[in-house]
C-alpha positions as a Markdown table, in Angstrom:
| # | Residue | x | y | z |
|---|---|---|---|---|
| 1 | Met | 69.6 | 46.4 | 151.3 |
| 2 | Thr | 66.0 | 46.0 | 150.3 |
| 3 | Ser | 63.3 | 47.8 | 152.2 |
| 4 | Ile | 60.0 | 46.0 | 152.7 |
| 5 | Thr | 57.1 | 46.5 | 155.1 |
| 6 | Val | 55.7 | 43.4 | 156.7 |
| 7 | Asn | 52.6 | 43.6 | 158.9 |
| 8 | Gly | 53.1 | 47.4 | 159.1 |
| 9 | Lys | 56.7 | 47.2 | 160.2 |
| 10 | Gln | 59.5 | 48.3 | 157.9 |
| 11 | His | 62.5 | 46.0 | 157.5 |
| 12 | Gln | 65.8 | 46.6 | 155.9 |
| 13 | Ile | 66.8 | 43.2 | 154.4 |
| 14 | Asp | 70.4 | 42.4 | 153.6 |
| 15 | Ala | 69.8 | 39.5 | 151.3 |
| 16 | Asp | 70.0 | 38.4 | 147.6 |
| 17 | Pro | 67.1 | 40.2 | 145.8 |
| 18 | Asn | 66.3 | 36.8 | 144.2 |
| 19 | Met | 65.7 | 35.2 | 147.6 |
| 20 | Pro | 62.1 | 33.9 | 147.9 |
| 21 | Leu | 60.0 | 36.2 | 150.0 |
| 22 | Leu | 59.0 | 33.1 | 152.1 |
| 23 | Trp | 62.6 | 32.7 | 153.4 |
| 24 | Val | 62.9 | 36.4 | 154.1 |
| 25 | Ile | 59.7 | 36.2 | 156.2 |
| 26 | Arg | 60.6 | 33.0 | 158.0 |
| 27 | Asp | 64.3 | 33.0 | 158.3 |
| 28 | Ile | 65.3 | 36.7 | 158.4 |
| 29 | Ile | 62.2 | 38.4 | 159.9 |
| 30 | Gly | 61.3 | 35.4 | 162.1 |
| 31 | Leu | 57.6 | 35.1 | 161.3 |
| 32 | Thr | 56.9 | 31.3 | 161.0 |
| 33 | Gly | 53.1 | 31.3 | 160.4 |
| 34 | Thr | 53.7 | 31.3 | 156.6 |
| 35 | Lys | 54.5 | 27.7 | 155.7 |
| 36 | Tyr | 56.8 | 26.0 | 153.1 |
| 37 | Gly | 54.8 | 23.4 | 151.2 |
| 38 | Cys | 56.1 | 22.7 | 147.7 |
| 39 | Gly | 58.4 | 25.5 | 146.7 |
| 40 | Val | 56.8 | 25.8 | 143.2 |
| 41 | Ala | 53.6 | 27.7 | 143.8 |
| 42 | Gln | 51.4 | 24.7 | 143.6 |
| 43 | Cys | 50.0 | 24.1 | 147.1 |
| 44 | Gly | 49.2 | 27.5 | 148.6 |
| 45 | Ala | 50.7 | 26.9 | 152.1 |
| 46 | Cys | 52.9 | 30.0 | 151.6 |
| 47 | Val | 50.2 | 32.6 | 150.6 |
| 48 | Val | 50.7 | 36.1 | 151.9 |
| 49 | His | 49.2 | 39.4 | 150.8 |
| 50 | Leu | 51.4 | 41.7 | 148.7 |
| 51 | Asn | 49.6 | 45.1 | 148.4 |
| 52 | Gly | 46.3 | 43.3 | 149.1 |
| 53 | Asp | 46.8 | 40.5 | 146.5 |
| 54 | Ala | 47.3 | 36.9 | 147.4 |
| 55 | Val | 50.8 | 35.7 | 146.2 |
| 56 | Arg | 52.8 | 32.6 | 146.7 |
| 57 | Ser | 55.7 | 33.7 | 148.7 |
| 58 | Cys | 57.8 | 30.7 | 147.8 |
| 59 | Val | 58.2 | 32.0 | 144.2 |
| 60 | Thr | 57.9 | 35.7 | 144.9 |
| 61 | Lys | 61.3 | 37.3 | 144.9 |
| 62 | Leu | 62.4 | 39.7 | 147.6 |
| 63 | Ser | 63.0 | 42.3 | 144.8 |
| 64 | Arg | 59.3 | 42.2 | 143.9 |
| 65 | Ala | 58.4 | 43.0 | 147.5 |
| 66 | Ala | 60.7 | 46.0 | 147.7 |
| 67 | Gly | 58.9 | 49.1 | 148.9 |
| 68 | Gln | 55.6 | 47.1 | 149.1 |
| 69 | Gln | 53.2 | 46.1 | 151.8 |
| 70 | Val | 53.3 | 42.5 | 152.9 |
| 71 | Ile | 50.8 | 41.0 | 155.2 |
| 72 | Thr | 51.4 | 37.5 | 156.7 |
| 73 | Ile | 49.0 | 35.4 | 158.8 |
| 74 | Glu | 50.4 | 37.1 | 161.9 |
| 75 | Gly | 49.4 | 40.5 | 160.6 |
| 76 | Leu | 46.0 | 39.7 | 159.2 |
| 77 | Ser | 44.3 | 40.9 | 162.4 |
| 78 | Ala | 45.5 | 42.2 | 165.7 |
| 79 | Asn | 43.8 | 39.6 | 167.9 |
| 80 | Asn | 43.1 | 36.7 | 165.5 |
| 81 | Asp | 39.7 | 38.2 | 165.0 |
| 82 | His | 39.5 | 38.5 | 161.2 |
| 83 | Pro | 36.2 | 36.9 | 160.1 |
| 84 | Ala | 38.1 | 34.1 | 158.3 |
| 85 | Gln | 40.1 | 33.3 | 161.5 |
| 86 | Gln | 36.9 | 33.4 | 163.6 |
| 87 | Ala | 35.1 | 31.1 | 161.2 |
| 88 | Trp | 38.0 | 28.7 | 161.0 |
| 89 | Asn | 37.9 | 28.3 | 164.8 |
| 90 | Glu | 34.1 | 28.1 | 165.0 |
| 91 | Glu | 33.9 | 25.4 | 162.3 |
| 92 | Asn | 36.9 | 23.5 | 163.6 |
| 93 | Val | 38.4 | 23.5 | 160.1 |
| 94 | Pro | 42.0 | 22.4 | 160.6 |
| 95 | Gln | 42.9 | 18.8 | 160.9 |
| 96 | Cys | 46.7 | 18.9 | 160.9 |
| 97 | Gly | 46.5 | 22.6 | 160.3 |
| 98 | Tyr | 49.7 | 22.9 | 158.2 |
| 99 | Cys | 48.0 | 24.5 | 155.1 |
| 100 | His | 45.6 | 26.7 | 157.0 |
| 101 | Ser | 47.6 | 30.0 | 157.2 |
| 102 | Gly | 47.7 | 29.9 | 153.4 |
| 103 | Gln | 44.1 | 28.9 | 153.2 |
| 104 | Ile | 43.0 | 31.7 | 155.5 |
| 105 | Met | 45.1 | 34.3 | 153.6 |
| 106 | Ser | 43.5 | 33.2 | 150.3 |
| 107 | Ala | 40.0 | 33.3 | 151.8 |
| 108 | Ala | 40.6 | 36.8 | 153.1 |
| 109 | Val | 41.3 | 38.1 | 149.6 |
| 110 | Leu | 38.3 | 36.2 | 148.3 |
| 111 | Leu | 36.1 | 37.8 | 150.9 |
| 112 | Lys | 37.6 | 41.3 | 150.2 |
| 113 | Glu | 36.8 | 40.9 | 146.5 |
| 114 | Asn | 33.5 | 39.0 | 146.9 |
| 115 | Pro | 31.7 | 39.5 | 150.2 |
| 116 | Asn | 29.0 | 37.0 | 149.3 |
| 117 | Pro | 30.7 | 34.1 | 147.5 |
| 118 | Ser | 28.8 | 31.1 | 146.1 |
| 119 | Asp | 30.1 | 27.6 | 146.5 |
| 120 | Ala | 31.4 | 27.8 | 142.9 |
| 121 | Asp | 33.1 | 31.1 | 143.7 |
| 122 | Ile | 34.8 | 29.6 | 146.8 |
| 123 | Asp | 35.8 | 26.4 | 144.9 |
| 124 | Ser | 37.3 | 28.5 | 142.1 |
| 125 | Ala | 39.2 | 31.0 | 144.4 |
| 126 | Met | 40.5 | 28.2 | 146.7 |
| 127 | Ala | 41.4 | 25.7 | 144.0 |
| 128 | Gly | 45.1 | 26.5 | 144.3 |
| 129 | Asn | 45.2 | 25.7 | 148.0 |
| 130 | Ile | 45.8 | 22.1 | 148.7 |
| 131 | Cys | 44.7 | 20.4 | 152.0 |
| 132 | Arg | 46.2 | 17.0 | 152.3 |
| 133 | Cys | 43.7 | 16.2 | 155.1 |
| 134 | Gly | 40.8 | 16.9 | 152.8 |
| 135 | Thr | 39.0 | 19.5 | 154.9 |
| 136 | Tyr | 37.6 | 21.2 | 151.8 |
| 137 | Leu | 33.9 | 21.0 | 152.9 |
| 138 | Arg | 34.8 | 22.6 | 156.3 |
| 139 | Ile | 36.8 | 25.3 | 154.5 |
| 140 | Arg | 33.9 | 26.1 | 152.2 |
| 141 | Lys | 31.5 | 26.2 | 155.2 |
| 142 | Ala | 33.9 | 28.4 | 157.1 |
| 143 | Ile | 34.2 | 30.9 | 154.2 |
| 144 | His | 30.4 | 31.2 | 154.1 |
| 145 | Leu | 30.4 | 31.8 | 157.8 |
| 146 | Ala | 33.2 | 34.3 | 157.5 |
| 147 | Ala | 31.2 | 36.2 | 154.8 |
| 148 | Glu | 28.3 | 36.3 | 157.2 |
| 149 | Leu | 30.5 | 37.5 | 160.0 |
| 150 | Gln | 32.0 | 40.2 | 157.8 |
| 151 | Arg | 28.6 | 41.4 | 156.7 |
| 152 | Lys | 27.5 | 41.6 | 160.4 |
| 153 | Glu | 30.7 | 43.4 | 161.3 |
| 154 | Gly | 30.2 | 45.9 | 158.5 |
| 155 | Ala | 26.6 | 46.5 | 159.5 |
| 156 | Ser | 27.6 | 47.3 | 163.1 |
| 157 | Lys | 30.1 | 50.0 | 162.0 |
């Protein structure tokens, strides 16, 4: 048994420690917001947070997550009100939407580490997230808006 905490809830997982965290999240725990894209850490559809860092869950072993804090798109905010989620909605970012849970999870880490990113910062941080529909300009615009929302939210506290 491997103990992991996903979105604040502890789970005892009876699975091979080498099983990709993606399959634990989707198939065992039942949270399907995290997507399978490529299986080789190249597309970013499967990004989750492991102790606050963005990781590709398709290549992260269950054993690496043992005793750690995992946050999925379902746990990013209580009411889908994380600044990145709000900005994605306001800017109508998704086209097909498949990649966007991973995009938002990567953007959330960027915004935590850099609350006022430039276009170059955004392009660099998001380079590992592929959008087959090509919504990159909307993604960049949404991240700027999310940074603004985050600053306003911080100012009101």
